[in-house]
C-alpha positions in Angstrom: 112.4 149.3 83.6 114.8 146.4 83.6 117.9 148.8 84.3 116.4 149.9 87.7 118.0 147.3 90.0 121.7 148.0 89.0 121.0 151.8 89.1 119.6 151.5 92.6 122.5 149.4 93.8 125.0 151.9 92.3 123.3 154.8 93.9 123.3 153.0 97.3 127.0 152.2 96.7 127.6 156.0 96.1 125.7 156.9 99.2 127.7 154.4 101.3 130.9 155.7 99.8 130.1 159.2 100.7 129.9 158.2 104.4 133.1 156.0 104.2 136.2 157.2 105.9 139.4 158.2 104.1 142.3 155.7 104.0 144.3 155.5 107.2 147.4 157.6 107.3 150.9 156.1 107.5 152.7 155.8 110.8 151.9 154.1 114.1 148.3 153.1 114.4 146.3 155.5 116.6 143.9 154.4 119.3 140.3 155.0 118.0 138.1 156.6 120.6 134.4 156.1 120.2 132.9 159.3 121.7 129.3 158.8 120.5 127.2 156.3 118.5 125.9 157.7 115.1 122.3 156.9 114.3 123.4 154.5 111.6 126.2 152.8 113.5 130.0 153.3 113.3 132.0 151.6 110.6 135.5 150.7 112.1 137.9 151.6 109.2 140.7 153.5 110.9 143.4 152.2 113.2 143.7 148.6 111.8 147.0 146.8 111.5 148.0 143.7 109.6 150.5 141.0 109.9 151.0 137.9 107.8 151.4 134.5 109.7 149.5 132.6 112.3 150.4 132.9 116.0 147.6 132.5 118.6 149.5 134.9 120.9 148.6 137.7 118.5 145.1 137.9 120.0 146.4 139.1 123.4 146.4 142.9 124.2 150.1 142.9 125.1 151.4 142.1 121.6 154.0 144.5 120.3 152.5 146.1 117.1 155.7 147.7 116.0 156.2 145.3 113.0 152.5 145.4 112.1 151.4 147.3 108.9 148.5 149.8 108.8 145.6 148.5 106.6 142.0 149.2 105.6 140.3 145.8 105.5 137.1 147.2 104.2 138.6 147.3 100.6 138.1 144.6 98.1 140.5 141.5 98.1 142.0 142.9 94.8 143.1 146.1 96.5 144.9 144.2 99.3 147.7 142.1 97.7 149.3 141.5 101.1 146.2 139.7 102.3 146.1 137.5 99.2 149.8 136.7 99.5 149.6 135.9 103.1 146.7 133.5 102.9 146.5 133.3 106.7 147.0 136.5 108.9 145.9 138.7 111.7 144.2 142.1 111.9 144.2 144.2 115.1 142.4 147.4 116.2 142.9 149.3 119.5 139.9 151.4 120.5 138.6 153.1 123.6 134.9 153.7 124.5 133.8 157.0 126.1 132.2 156.8 129.6 128.9 157.7 128.1 128.8 154.5 126.1 130.2 152.1 128.7 126.8 151.5 130.3 125.2 150.8 126.9 124.9 147.4 125.2 127.4 147.4 122.2 127.5 144.8 119.4 129.9 144.2 116.6 128.7 143.3 113.1 131.0 141.6 110.6 130.7 141.5 106.9 133.4 139.5 105.1 134.4 137.4 102.0 136.8 135.1 104.1 136.9 132.8 107.1 137.7 134.4 110.4 137.9 134.2 114.2 137.0 137.4 116.2 138.8 138.1 119.5 138.3 140.8 122.1 141.1 141.4 124.6 142.4 137.8 123.8 138.9 136.2 124.3 137.4 134.3 121.3 134.0 135.8 120.6 132.9 134.1 117.3 134.3 131.8 114.6 133.0 132.2 111.0 133.7 129.4 108.6 136.7 127.1 108.6 140.3 128.4 108.8 143.3 126.5 107.6 146.8 127.1 106.3 145.8 124.8 103.4 143.8 126.9 100.9 141.9 123.9 99.8 140.4 123.4 103.3 139.3 127.0 103.8 135.5 127.4 104.0 134.4 131.1 103.8 131.3 132.4 105.6 129.1 135.5 105.2 127.9 136.6 108.7 125.6 139.3 107.3 126.3 141.6 110.3 125.3 139.1 112.9 125.5 141.1 116.2 128.3 139.9 118.6 128.0 141.3 122.1 131.1 143.1 123.2 131.9 142.6 126.9 133.8 145.9 127.4 135.2 146.4 130.9 136.6 149.7 132.2 137.7 152.8 130.3 141.0 151.5 129.1 142.0 150.4 125.7 140.2 147.4 124.1 142.0 145.2 121.5 139.9 143.7 118.7 141.9 141.0 116.9 140.8 139.1 113.8 142.4 135.9 112.6 141.5 135.4 108.9 142.0 132.9 106.1 141.8 134.1 102.5 139.7 132.1 100.0 141.6 132.2 96.6 138.5 131.8 94.2 137.3 135.3 95.3 140.4 136.8 93.3 138.9 136.0 90.0 135.7 138.0 90.5 135.2 141.8 90.1 135.0 144.3 92.9 131.3 144.7 92.2 130.5 141.2 93.4 133.3 141.1 96.1 133.4 144.7 97.3 135.0 144.1 100.8 137.5 141.8 102.4 136.3 142.4 105.9 134.2 145.2 107.4 133.3 145.7 111.0 130.5 147.9 112.3 129.8 148.9 115.9 126.2 149.3 116.9 124.1 150.1 119.9 120.8 148.7 120.8 118.8 151.4 118.9 121.0 150.9 115.8 120.5 147.1 115.9 116.7 147.6 116.0 116.8 150.1 113.2 119.0 147.7 111.1 116.7 144.8 111.7 113.6 147.0 110.7 115.5 148.1 107.5 116.5 144.5 106.7 112.9 143.3 107.2 111.6 146.2 104.9 114.1 145.4 102.2 113.3 141.7 102.4 109.5 142.4 102.4 109.9 144.6 99.3 111.9 141.9 97.5 109.3 139.3 98.4 106.4 141.5 97.3 108.1 142.1 94.0 108.8 138.4 93.7 105.3 137.6 94.3 103.9 140.2 91.9 106.2 139.1 89.1 105.4 135.5 89.8 101.6 136.1 89.7 102.1 138.0 86.4 104.1 135.1 85.0 101.4 132.6 85.8 98.7 135.0 84.5 100.4 135.4 81.1 101.2 131.7 81.0 97.5 131.0 81.3 96.8 133.5 78.6 99.3 131.8 76.3 97.8 128.3 77.1 94.3 129.7 76.4 95.5 131.5 73.1 98.8 130.1 71.7 98.5 132.4 68.8 99.3 135.4 71.0 103.0 134.6 71.4 103.8 137.8 73.3 102.2 136.2 76.4 104.8 133.4 76.2 107.8 135.8 76.1 106.2 138.0 78.7 105.6 135.1 81.0 109.3 134.0 80.7 110.4 137.6 81.3 108.4 138.1 84.5 109.5 134.7 85.7 113.1 135.6 85.4 112.4 138.9 87.1 110.7 137.0 89.9 113.8 134.7 90.1 116.1 137.8 90.3 114.1 139.4 93.3 114.0 135.9 94.9 117.8 135.6 94.8 118.1 139.2 96.1 115.6 138.5 99.0 117.4 135.4 100.2 120.9 136.5 99.4 121.9 137.3 103.0 120.4 134.0 104.2 123.2 132.1 102.4 126.0 131.5 104.9 128.7 130.1 102.6 130.4 133.1 100.9 131.0 131.1 97.6 127.4 130.1 97.4 126.3 133.7 98.2 128.5 134.9 95.4 126.8 132.4 93.0 123.3 133.5 94.0 124.3 137.2 93.5 125.6 136.4 90.0 122.5 134.5 89.2 120.3 137.4 90.2 122.0 139.6 87.5 121.8 136.7 85.0 118.1 136.6 85.5 117.8 140.4 85.3 119.7 140.7 82.1 118.2 137.8 80.3 114.7 138.8 81.4 115.3 142.3 79.9 116.1 140.7 76.5 112.9 138.5 76.7 111.0 141.7 77.5 112.2 143.2 74.2 111.2 140.0 72.5 107.8 140.3 74.0 107.5 143.9 72.6 108.5 142.6 69.1 105.7 140.1 69.2 103.3 142.4 70.8 103.6 145.2 68.2 104.1 142.7 65.3 107.6 143.9 64.6 110.0 141.6 62.7 113.0 140.3 64.6 116.2 141.7 63.1 120.0 142.1 63.9 119.3 144.5 66.7 117.7 141.8 68.7 120.6 139.4 68.0 122.9 142.2 69.0 121.2 142.6 72.4 122.0 138.9 73.2 125.6 139.5 72.3 125.6 142.6 74.5 123.9 140.6 77.3 126.7 138.0 77.3 129.5 140.6 77.1 128.0 142.8 79.9 127.6 139.8 82.2 131.2 138.7 81.6 132.6 142.3 82.3 130.3 142.8 85.3 131.5 139.4 86.8 135.2 139.3 85.9 136.1 142.9 84.8 138.3 145.1 87.0 137.5 148.6 87.9 134.2 148.6 85.9 131.8 148.5 88.9 128.2 148.6 87.7 128.9 150.4 84.3 128.5 147.1 82.2 125.0 146.6 83.6 124.0 150.3 83.2 125.3 150.4 79.6 123.4 147.2 78.7 120.2 148.4 80.4 120.5 151.7 78.4 120.6 149.7 75.2 117.6 147.6 76.3 115.6 150.7 77.4 116.4 152.5 74.1 115.1 149.4 72.1 112.0 149.3 74.3 111.3 153.0 73.7 112.0 152.6 69.9 109.4 149.8 69.7 106.9 151.6 71.8 107.2 155.0 69.9 107.1 153.1 66.6 103.8 151.5 67.6 102.4 154.9 68.5 103.4 156.2 65.1 101.6 153.3 63.5 98.4 154.2 65.5 98.7 151.0 67.5 95.7 151.1 69.8 96.7 150.9 73.4 100.4 151.5 72.9 100.2 154.6 75.0 99.6 152.5 78.0 103.0 150.9 77.6 104.6 154.2 76.9 103.0 155.6 80.1 104.4 152.7 82.1 107.9 153.4 80.9 107.5 157.1 81.5 106.5 156.5 85.1 109.5 154.3 85.8 111.9 156.7 84.1 110.6 159.6 86.1 110.8 157.8 89.4 114.3 156.6 88.7 115.5 160.1 87.7 114.0 161.4 90.9 115.8 158.7 92.8 119.2 159.5 91.1 118.7 163.3 91.8 118.0 162.7 95.5 120.9 160.2 95.8 123.3 162.8 94.3 122.2 165.9 96.1 119.9 164.9 99.1 121.0 161.4 100.1 119.7 161.7 103.6 116.1 162.2 102.3 116.2 158.7 100.8 116.4 157.3 104.4 113.4 159.2 105.6 110.7 156.7 106.7 107.1 157.1 105.7 104.9 154.6 107.7 108.1 152.8 108.6 109.0 152.3 105.0 112.2 154.1 103.6 111.6 156.7 100.9 113.9 154.9 98.5 111.8 151.8 98.7 108.6 153.8 98.0 110.4 155.1 94.9 111.9 152.0 93.5 108.9 149.7 94.2 106.5 151.4 91.7 109.4 152.0 89.3 109.9 148.2 88.9 106.2 147.4 88.6 104.8 150.2 86.5 106.2 149.0 83.1 105.3 145.4 83.9 101.7 146.4 84.9 101.4 148.6 81.8 102.3 145.8 79.5 100.0 143.5 81.3 97.2 146.0 80.9 97.9 146.3 77.3 97.8 142.5 76.8 94.6 142.3 78.9 93.0 145.0 76.8 93.9 143.2 73.6 92.5 140.0 75.1 89.3 141.8 75.9 89.0 143.3 72.4 89.7 139.9 70.8 86.9 138.4 73.0 84.6 141.2 71.9 85.3 140.6 68.2 84.8 136.9 68.7 81.4 137.6 70.2 80.6 139.8 67.2 81.6 137.1 64.8 79.7 134.5 66.7 76.6 136.6 66.5 77.1 136.8 62.7 77.5 133.1 62.5 74.2 132.7 64.4 72.5 135.1 62.0 73.7 133.1 58.9 72.7 129.8 60.6 69.2 131.2 61.2 69.0 132.2 57.6 70.1 128.8 56.5 67.6 127.1 58.8 64.9 129.3 57.3 65.8 128.1 53.8 65.9 124.6 55.0 62.4 124.9 56.5 61.1 126.1 53.1 62.7 123.1 51.5 61.2 120.8 54.0 57.7 122.4 53.4 58.0 121.5 49.7 59.0 118.0 50.5 56.1 117.8 53.0 53.7 118.7 50.3 55.1 116.0 48.0 54.9 113.5 50.9 51.3 114.4 51.5 50.5 113.5 47.8 52.3 110.2 48.1 50.6 109.5 51.4 47.2 109.9 49.9 48.1 107.4 47.2 49.3 105.0 49.8 46.2 105.4 51.9 44.0 104.7 48.9 45.9 101.4 48.2 46.0 100.3 51.8 42.3 100.9 52.5 41.5 97.3 51.6 44.4 96.0 53.8 43.1 98.1 56.7 39.6 96.7 56.4 41.1 93.2 56.6 43.2 94.1 59.5 40.2 95.4 61.4 38.3 92.2 60.9 41.3 90.3 62.3 41.5 92.5 65.3 37.8 92.0 66.0 38.3 88.3 65.9 41.3 88.6 68.2 39.3 90.6 70.7 36.6 87.8 70.7 39.2 85.2 71.4 40.7 87.3 74.2 37.3 87.6 75.8 36.9 83.8 75.6 40.3 83.4 77.3 39.3 85.7 80.1 36.1 83.8 80.7 38.0 80.5 80.8 40.5 81.9 83.2 37.7 83.3 85.4 36.1 79.9 85.6 39.3 78.3 86.7 39.8 81.1 89.3 36.3 80.6 90.6 36.8 76.9 91.1 40.1 77.4 92.9 38.6 80.1 95.2 35.6 77.9 96.1 38.0 75.1 97.0 40.2 77.4 99.0 37.2 78.8 100.9 36.1 75.4 102.1 39.0 74.8 104.5 38.7 78.2 106.3 34.9 77.7 106.6 35.5 74.2 108.1 37.8 75.9 110.7 35.2 78.4 111.5 32.5 75.8 112.0 34.6 73.4 114.1 36.1 76.0 116.4 32.7 77.7 116.7 31.3 74.3 117.9 34.1 73.9 120.4 33.7 77.4 121.6 29.9 76.7 122.2 30.6 73.5 124.1 33.2 75.1 126.3 30.9 78.0 127.0 28.1 75.6 127.9 30.4 73.7 130.3 31.4 77.0 131.8 27.8 78.1 132.2 26.5 74.7 133.5 29.5 74.0 135.6 30.0 75.1 139.1 32.0 78.3 138.1 30.3 80.5 140.6 30.4 77.8 143.3 34.1 77.0 143.0 36.3 78.0 145.7 39.2 80.3 145.2 41.8 77.5 145.1 40.1 76.0 142.0 40.0 79.2 140.0 43.1 78.2 138.1 41.3 75.5 136.1 38.7 78.0 135.1 41.4 80.5 134.0 42.9 77.8 131.8 39.6 77.1 130.2 39.0 80.8 129.5 42.5 80.9 127.8 41.7 78.0 125.5 38.4 79.8 124.5 40.5 82.9 123.7 43.0 81.0 121.5 40.2 79.3 119.6 38.5 82.6 118.9 41.8 84.1 117.5 42.1 81.2 115.1 38.5 81.8 114.1 39.3 85.5 113.4 42.5 84.6 111.4 40.8 82.1 109.0 37.9 84.4 108.6 40.3 87.1 107.4 41.9 84.7 105.0 38.6 83.7 103.5 37.7 87.4 103.1 41.0 88.1 101.3 40.3 85.2 98.9 36.9 86.6 98.0 38.4 90.0 97.4 41.0 88.6 95.1 38.3 86.7 93.1 36.3 90.0 92.8 39.3 92.0 91.6 40.4 89.4 89.1 36.9 89.2 87.7 36.8 92.9 86.9 36.9 93.8 83.2 37.8 97.5 83.4 41.2 99.2 83.0 43.4 99.0 86.2 45.0 101.9 88.1 48.7 101.8 89.1 49.2 101.5 92.8 52.0 100.7 95.2 51.7 96.9 95.6 53.6 94.5 97.8 54.6 91.8 95.4 55.3 89.2 98.1 51.7 88.6 99.2 50.5 88.8 95.5 52.9 86.1 94.4 52.1 83.8 97.4 48.2 84.2 97.0 48.2 83.4 93.2 50.5 80.5 93.7 48.1 78.9 96.1 45.1 79.8 93.9 46.7 78.1 90.9 47.6 75.0 92.8 44.2 74.5 94.3 42.5 75.4 91.0 44.3 72.5 89.3 43.6 70.2 92.2 39.9 71.0 91.8 40.1 69.5 88.4 42.2 66.5 89.4 42.0 65.3 93.0 44.9 62.9 92.4 47.4 65.6 91.6 49.9 66.7 94.4 53.0 68.8 94.1 55.4 70.7 96.3 55.4 74.4 96.0 57.3 77.1 97.9 57.9 80.8 97.8 61.4 82.4 98.4 60.3 86.0 98.9 62.7 88.9 99.6 61.4 90.5 102.9 63.3 93.7 102.2 61.4 94.2 98.9 59.6 97.6 98.9 56.1 98.1 97.2 56.2 98.6 93.4 54.0 100.8 91.4 52.0 98.3 89.2 48.4 97.4 88.2 47.8 94.4 90.6 44.9 93.0 88.6 46.9 92.8 85.3 50.1 91.5 87.1 47.9 88.9 88.9 46.7 87.6 85.5 50.4 87.2 84.4 51.3 85.3 87.6 48.3 83.1 87.4 49.1 82.2 83.8 52.7 81.4 84.7 51.7 79.3 87.7 49.0 77.4 85.7 51.7 76.6 83.0 54.2 75.6 85.7 51.8 73.2 87.4 50.5 71.9 84.0 54.1 71.1 83.1 55.0 69.2 86.3 51.6 67.4 86.1 52.3 66.2 82.5 55.8 64.9 83.6 54.3 63.2 86.7 51.9 61.2 84.4 54.9 59.8 82.6 55.6 57.7 85.7 59.3 58.5 86.1 60.8 56.8 89.2 61.7 59.2 92.1 60.2 62.3 90.3 58.7 64.8 92.7 56.7 67.7 91.0 57.9 71.1 92.4 57.1 74.7 91.6 58.7 77.7 93.1 58.5 81.5 93.0 61.0 84.1 94.2 61.2 87.8 94.3 64.5 89.9 94.3 65.6 93.5 93.9 68.3 93.6 91.3 71.2 96.1 91.0 69.7 97.7 87.8 66.7 99.5 89.3 64.4 96.5 88.7 62.5 93.8 90.6 62.7 90.3 89.4 60.0 87.7 89.8 61.1 84.2 88.9 58.7 81.2 88.4 60.5 77.9 88.1 59.2 74.3 87.6 61.0 71.0 87.1 58.7 69.8 84.3 59.8 68.6 80.9 61.2 71.9 79.7 60.6 73.6 76.3 62.2 72.2 73.1 64.6 74.4 71.2 62.4 74.3 68.1 59.4 76.0 69.8 61.3 78.3 72.2 61.3 81.3 69.9 57.5 81.0 69.3 56.0 80.7 72.8 55.2 84.5 73.0 53.5 84.6 69.6 49.7 84.8 69.6 47.7 81.6 69.0 50.8 79.5 69.4 50.3 76.6 72.0 51.9 73.2 72.8 48.9 71.9 74.6 46.5 69.4 73.0 43.5 70.7 71.1 40.9 72.1 73.4 43.2 72.7 76.4 44.8 75.9 75.3 44.2 79.0 73.1 47.8 80.1 72.6 47.0 83.5 74.0 48.1 83.2 77.6 51.8 83.9 77.2 51.2 86.4 74.4 48.9 88.4 76.7 51.2 88.1 79.6 54.1 89.3 77.5 52.1 92.4 76.3 51.0 93.2 79.9 54.6 93.1 81.2 56.3 94.9 78.3 53.7 97.3 77.1 51.7 97.8 80.2 54.5 98.0 82.8 57.6 98.7 80.6 59.4 95.5 81.9 60.7 92.3 80.4 59.4 88.7 80.3 62.2 86.1 79.5 62.4 82.3 79.6 65.4 80.1 80.6 64.8 76.3 80.0 66.6 73.1 79.5 64.7 70.2 77.9 64.0 67.5 80.3 65.2 69.4 83.4 63.4 72.8 84.2 61.8 75.9 82.9 62.1 79.3 84.5 60.2 82.5 83.5 61.5 85.8 84.8 59.4 89.0 85.0 61.5 92.1 85.5 59.6 95.3 86.4 61.2 98.8 86.7 61.3 100.4 90.1 60.3 104.1 89.9 58.9 106.8 92.2 56.3 108.0 89.8 52.8 108.6 91.1 50.1 106.0 90.2 48.6 106.4 86.8 45.6 104.8 84.9 46.6 102.4 82.1 44.6 102.3 78.9 45.8 98.8 78.3 42.9 96.3 78.2 42.7 92.6 77.5 
């Protein structure tokens, strides 16, 4: 497979040589007459004359060509010693165009490994590269047959003159890489279109092969990364990458204008081709599990030798590459046949790939030898030789890729089978483990019965303690209900006063309106009557507002006095906090009329309703507010100068999916010694008879166990105390809590 590219190039060179003209005869140069334009264009090889030196007048048609020597510039620089010795010289060609071609557009294409200036009848048409008598300043250029329009006038002789400058570094390379010194080709418009189509086809084929090999390289590189144990993928990825580089160089070869760089790219393409072929052999070694031996080392030596002979050898043409590719192909076939003899599954796929490539290449060689014209036949605008060589390059690569993919699939299948076996063994081990656990469970049951017998007495004692605790809780609820009732009664008194007062005023105003001269008033005095009606309307609105407030207080009292389990519901915490703050304050004032304190609520207006049990949360807030007002009342009684009692409550949505309620007072604070005990049942800092020690304990249970939140305290002795209730914000539906107090 890897030897296909040099064979194709050699066969194309043979086909081109078959069409080449014979060397020009000795004697005066004849005038070349172009009678008709061949379908493939006309290569101008006959009639050229040469003269060393540099005289601009030699471009004129009137120059005497007596001392000029006949020459065929289409030969390689090694076959033209006079050109190399001269360094700078001139070439001239006299030709005549038949009348049938005078009215057609003609173009001249130049292919050269030199720098040149093209003249027609003394007129400069094109300059390629940089010409100089100093060899160090010469810059060669590869025109790649760029069409130059020939302004032919009349039926007389036309003089084509070429001023050239030879580039010395070309002398060291073989005729294979520098096949011509200067070649000119005459084309018409149909030939130009055909040449462009063929060039586009060749470049498309090279780019398709480049893309195919590059994709295969990435594919096998991914296989190697996934499974590094399969080293054949690594070598095959390198092989296809070098093949892609070879076709990339070939595809862009004619785009390189500098002849020296073009020569370097051409050599690089063969270096990639040869080196990739050796790596293909190494991939087969790893693929078929064959030990690397002296043969593989010998291939590397042959690779270096063939590249040196191909690049610098004289008269060898493409034979070094062909010989090397024969060795590589022989080793590839040996490895493949050996794998077949060892019944290596899937090796037939690789052998079939090599067989297809070999058959296509043999067919190509046969047609190039005996039927070269058929290779130029186009099928769907694609030359036949491209249709033969394209699958010849890809079939071995695709065959090896299919082989590796098949092996990968088989490995995956085996892995699945092993995984199923592991699962079966795991199930068996789990069954045994369950049996052991059942034995342990039986032993644990025996131990549990013994423990239950010994803990029966402790359980009886614990039950008695729980009953006592329930009784104390019930007493605490009754005490809280009494305080709440007193506060509500005091709170209702003010709204009722408003109702009575404004009702009386409304009656008096209505009496004045009825008894006054409302009907007897003229139209100009109606404004006073309207103002009076407006005042009545405002008074009635205030009566309605305070009636609603009294109604809300009564409802809060009824909800708080209920002793059944609460149902979760979306509750706006801001009104709840404000209402219980006022209830607590007025409840304390009902006990002590001399007590006064400032209280305010900093409530987040953007706070959304939270799913809570409002009755239980109201008990928590009422307990915290009672403790706060009690603390500031105790500090007020100490008679500190300038002290002003203050209690505040704030609500805020935190960044952790929670809502925080903070109750803060500027009382005496909590000492460090008792701070860790305040949430314990029956612990209180109040005097005997004023507290049961269950308020904060019940509040802690309601927040943590009933609502899944937290209740924390932050205090500084002699400065402040702040309790923070954090409740989670969820979108769950309301649910009935079984928590009871």
